[in-house]
N, C-alpha and C positions, 0 to 999 in steps of 0.2 A: 504494500500500500504506500502511495506517495507520502512524504513527510508533509504534514498539514501546515507546518510553518513556512515551508518553501515549496511552491507549486512546481510540478514537473511539466515541462513543455517538450514536445517531440515534433520533428519535421518528417514528413513522409519521405521515403527514399527517392521518389521522383521530384521532391522539392515543391510540390504543388499545394501543400497544406501544412499548417502548424496546429497541433492539438494540445490543449491544456487538459491534462489527465485529472479526473475526478475520482478515480479508483484505478485498479490494476488494468481493467479492460473497458473503461468507460471514460469518455472525455467530451470536451466541447471544442468545436472548430473556432479558432481565434484568428486565423488568416487562411485565405484560400485564393488560388488563381484559376480555379476550375469552376465550371457551371454545375458540376455534379454535387458540390457541397455549398453550404451557405454559412457565412460568418454567424456564429451564435448557435449553430445547429448542434444538438446533443446526439452523440454517437454512443449507443448503449452496448453494443457488442463488437469490439474491435480488438485487434491483436494486442496483447499485453505490452505495456510500455517498456518492458525488459527485452522484447523481441527485436534483436538487432537486424533481422532480415527485413523488417518493416520500417523501423524508425532510426533516425539520426538524432543525437542530442542537440538541444537548443540551449545556449547560454542564457541565463536569467539574472538580471540585476535586481537583487532583493530590495535595495534601498530605494530605487526608482520605480520598482514594480513594472519593469519593461523587459520584454524578451528580445533576443537578437533578431534583427530583420523587421521589427514592428514599425509600421508607419506611424510617425509621431508629428506633433506640432512643436516647433522650436521657437523660443523667445529669449531676448536679451534682458528683459525687465518684466516684473510681474504686472506692470501696467501697460505693456505693449498691446496695442489694438490689433496688430497684424502679426501673424506667425508664419513661419516657413515650414512646409511639409517635407520631411525627410525620413529616411529609414534609419533606425537606431542600431548602433554598433555596440552591443553589450560587452564585448570583449575589451574595448578601449574606452567605454563610457563616453561616446561621442556619436557622430553620425557617419554613415557611409558617404563617400564623396560622390561627385556627379558622374563618375565613371564606374561606380559600384564597388570601389575599393574601401577597405577598412581605414580608420584613422582620418576621417574627414573633419568637419567643423565641430567646434565645441560651443555650446550655448549654456547660459546659466539656468534656464528653465525648459523642461520638457513636459508635454502633456500628451496623453494618449489620443490618437486619431481613431475615433470609434465609427463603426459602421462599415459598409462596403467600400473597398478601395476604389478610387477613381481609375479610369482607363489607363492613364499614363503610369500609375503605380503598378497596375497589373502587368503591364508590358516591362517595366523596369525591374520588378522583384526577381525574376529568374536570372537577371544579369548580375545580381549582387554576388560578391566573392565570399560566400558563406562556407 
């Protein structure tokens, strides 16, 4: 069973979805680039999170509550009215750069981008060097 203090995120081997596990073989889709799944969809019977033939590990930043490759809003100030949408690099605690490489820009504040990813993000996500 996943540690309740720190959620377990796994990416499908084909890279098309990230699942937040709610149990050993149950989870919620938190990122998808395919029409076969929807963000927020509950998956009741899936391969166990320990099955390395199905899943790759996803780095999770516990303090920011963001997983690697998550689309986020970035701000320089808490009072900013405009944010920049980028993909989060949980390994380096920053964003991916415009070419999909790790170690991009650093911002003071990050906020989750909730909902379905826009078309440009769906196209860009598979190009990230995860």
